[in-house]
N, C-alpha and C positions, 0 to 999 in steps of 0.2 A: 624415434617414437617409443622404442622399448625402454630406453633409459628413463624417459619422462614417465612412462607407466610404472616402472619399478619405484621411482621416487613417490609417485602418487599412492601406491600400495603402502609404502613405508609410512607416509604421513597419515593415511587412514588408520592403520593399525596403532600408530603412536597416539593419535588423538581420540579414537573411538574405542579402542580395545578390541576384544574378540569380534571378528567379522567372518561371516560365511563366505565360501568361494562363490556361491551364487550371487550374493550381494555385491561382492567385488566385481564379478563379471558384468552385472547389470550396470553398475556405476561407470565402469571403464569401457562399456560397450564392446566387450570381447567375449570369447567363449570361456566356459569353465576350464576346459583343457588348457587354454592359454594362461589362465590364472595359476594353475598348478605349476606350469613351466616357469612362470615368473617367480613363484614362491621358492622353487628349487634354485633359481638363479640368486635370489637374495640369501638363501642359506649358504650357497657356495661362496658368496662374497663375505661371509662372516656375520651376517645379521642373525641374531638368535630368535628366529621365528619358529614356532612349533604349531602342530595341529592337534585339536581336540575333537574326538568323535562323539557321536550321540546327537540327541535331538537339538541341543543348544550348542553344538560344537562349532568349530571354525578355526581360523588362524589367529594367533596372538603373538605378541612379543614377550620375551622373558621379563618378568616383573622387575621394575626398576631400571630397565635398559632404555636409554633414549639416545637419539642422534642429534648432533648439533647442526646437521645439514637440514635447512628448511626449504631449499629449492626456490626461494623468493627471487623473482626477476624484477628488473627495473619497472616495467609496466605494472606489475602486481603491487610494488611498493607505492607507486603513484596512486593506484586505486585505493589503497588503504588510507593514504593521507587525504584523499578526496572524501572518503567516507567519514573522516573525523573533522570535517569543517564545522565551524561554529554554527549554532542554530538549535535544532532539536535536542542535542546532548546538553546544551546549556539550560534549556527549559526543564529538563529532567534532573538538573542538579549534578550533571556528570561532566561539566565543562572542564574542571580541573583534572579529573581523571583522564579525559581524552587527551588533554595537553601532555600529561605525564607519560601516557602510553606512546604518544607520538615521539617524545624525546627518547624513550627507550628503543623504539623501533629505529629511529634515526641513528642512534649510537651503534646499532647492530648491523647497519647497512655498510657496504663497501664505500670508501671515500668518494669514488667517482659517482656513486648513486645519491649521495647525501644532498649535493647541490640540486640535482633534478627533483628530489622529493620535496625540498624546501620551496621549490617554485609553486607547488600546489596552492599554498596559503596566500601567495602574492598574486596569483593569476586566476583563481576561481573562488567564488563566494556563493554560498547556498542561502537563498532567502525563500522559504517555503510559503510565505504569506502572499495573498492576492493583493492587488492594488487597492488603495484607499481603505485598508483594514488597519485597525488600531494596534494590532499585535497583542491582543489579549491572551494572557496565559491563565488557564483555568486554576482556580484556587486550590483544587484538590489533586492536581496532576501528580505531585510526588507521592502522596498517600496511595493513589491508585497504582502508580508504578511499583511501589513497595509491595502492594497486595498481589500484583501480577507476578512479581519475582518470587515472593514467599509462598504463593499458592494458598492464600487465605481469603476467606469470605469477607465481604464488606456490606454494611447496610447503608443505603443511600436514600435521601429524599429527592425524588426526580420529577422535574417538570416536563411532561410530554405535551403534545398539542391538545390532548383531551383533559388531563388532570395533573394534579400534584399528588404523588403517592409514595409510600415507603416501599422499598424493594430490597430484598436480599439477593446479592449476585455473587457469582464466582468468576472473577476477572481472569481472562485467558490471554489478552494481548492488547497493546496500545497501538493506535494507528494515527498518523498525522496526515490529513488530507486537506489540501488547499488552505493550510494555515490553521486548521481546526482539528483539535484532538478528539478522538473517539476511543472508547474501550469496548472491545468485544468480550462478552461475558455469557456465562450460562446461568439461566434463571428458570427454575422449575423444569430443568431437564432440556430446555430449548436454548439455542444460541440467539442472543440479542445484541444489538448495537446501541450504545448510549453515548450521547454527546456530553463531554465533560463540562462544558459551560452551562449545561442545564441541571447539573447536580447542585442542589441547594444546601445539602448537609451530608456529611459522611462520617460513619462510625466504624472503625476497625473492630472486628470481632475476635481475632486471634484464632478462629476456627479454621483448620486446614481442610482442603478438599483435594481430591485426586484429579489431576489434570488428564484429559483424554490423550492417550499416547499417539493417536492418529490425527490429532488436531494440527492442521497446517494453516497458520495465520495468513500468509500471503495468498494462498489458494482460496481460503474462505472469503477473504476480503474481495478478491477479484470476482468471485461468483456472486457474493452478496450485493455488491454495488451494481453489477449487471442486472441482477434480479430486481433490485430496487427501481432501476430505471424502467425495466419492463413493466413493473406493477403500477407505477404512477401514471403511465400513459393509458388512460381509460377510454379514449375516443379518438376520432379523426376529424380534422377540419379541412374543408376545401377552401383554398385561398388563391388570390391573384397577387403575384408579387413581382416587383421590379428586380433587376439584377442585384442592386444594392440590398433590396429586401430579402432576396434569397441568401445572400451572404450573411445577413443578420439572423436569419432563421437557422442557418448552420451553426451559429455561435451559441444557440440555446443549450444544446446537449449533443452527445454522440448519437443518440437515438434519432433526434430530429435531423441531424446532419446526414445520417445514412439514408433517411427517407428522401431528403432533398436531392442528394446525389444520385439516388436510384430512379428518380422521377423522369418519365419521358416528356420532355418539355417541347412546346411549340411557341416560342416567343413571338410577340407581334412586332411591328415596326419600331416600337418604343422600348422593346426589351422586356415587356411584361408577359408573364406566363401563368397558367393555372396549374396547380398541383395539390396533392393531398399531404398533410403533415399530421403526425400524432400529437395529441394535446393531453394535458392533465385535466383535472376537474375545471369547470368553467371559470371559477374565481382566479385560479392561477393562470389559466390560459389567457384571460382578459389582461392580467398584468403583463404577461410576456408580450402580447401583441401591442399593448400601449407603449412598451419600451421600444419596439421596432419603429413605431410611428407610421407615417402615411406611405411607407414603401410596401406595405402589405395590406390588402383588403380581404377581410373574411367574407366568404360567400355562404358558407354553411358550417356549422349548424345555426339555425335562426337565433337560438338563445345567446350564443357567443356574439353574433353580429349585433343583436339588440343591446347587449351589455356594452360593447364598444361604442355604439352609437350614443347611448346614454352618457357614457364617460366623455365623449367628444362634445356633446351638447353642454354638459356641465362645465367643461373647460372653456368653451366658447362664451358661456354666460358669465363665467368668473372674470374673463379678461375683456368683456365687451365694454366699450366706452359709453 
C-alpha cells in the first residue's frame, strides 16, 4: 500500500507541479502527517522533492527532473486502449491522433502486455448512437471544439423551441449524450446547454474569455440533466396499467421509472394496477401514452384522457372500412 502511495505522490508532483500536503492527503485519503512521512521516504530514495513555505507553498520536484517510471499496470493499459476506441474522437477530427497515441503507448508497454492491450480493439466497440439514428455529425462540431480548447467566444445563430436568435457564448465543454452532441457554455454570466444540431451558423470571434477555475464539466452535466428531468415533469397522471404497460412506463425516463418502482401496487386478477406517474405538459404526455398503446389507461387528469380519446377516435376513423 505504501509503495503504491509513494508512486502516486510522485506521479502527482510530476504531472501537476507544486501541490500542498493537504491536497495530497485529501486525494490519497490519509493524514497530513502520513504525507510528510511519505515525502521523507521519497527524499531518502533519491527523489529531488523539496518544500516551499508560504501561502502558495507545497511540495514540488526539482525543475527538469522526471522519472521514467509510470506505474502503469496491465488493467490500466487496457482501460487506456478502451478509452481510445473509434467513435467520438473521430467525429472531433482526432481519430489519427488517437491511433498514433495508441501506437506510442503500445511501444512503451512490456512485451507480455502488448498482446493483451491489442485485444481491446478486436473485442470491444463503442457505438454511442441510439437505434435507428442516422449518425448525424453536427456541421460545426470541430469549430466548437476548437473554441472550447482555445477558450474563445463564438457567435451562433441558434434555433430553440421558441425562436431563432443570435447568441454570443463562451463554450466550456462538449458532451456526447445518446449520440447527440451538446456544448455547455456561459451566456450573460449563466451556464446554458446548446444542442449542436440546432446551430444554424457560427462565427469565431477570436476573443478570449477566462474559464472558471472551479467549473467541473462532468459534475455540472450530472446535476443539469437531473434538474432538467425534474423541471419538465409538471404534473401527475393517475393511470391503470398492465404488467407490460408498467414495463413500458419505466422505459420513458429514470424519473418515471422511479415512480413506477416506488408505487404500492395491488394488481387485479389480470395483472392490471392503478398508480400515479409524473408527466410532462399535456402534449408531450399524450404522445408518450400513445406510444405505450392500450397497455395503459389514463384515468386522470381529464384533459389528458380527453386528448388520448380524441387521438384514438381519429385513428379509428382513419382506418375504418
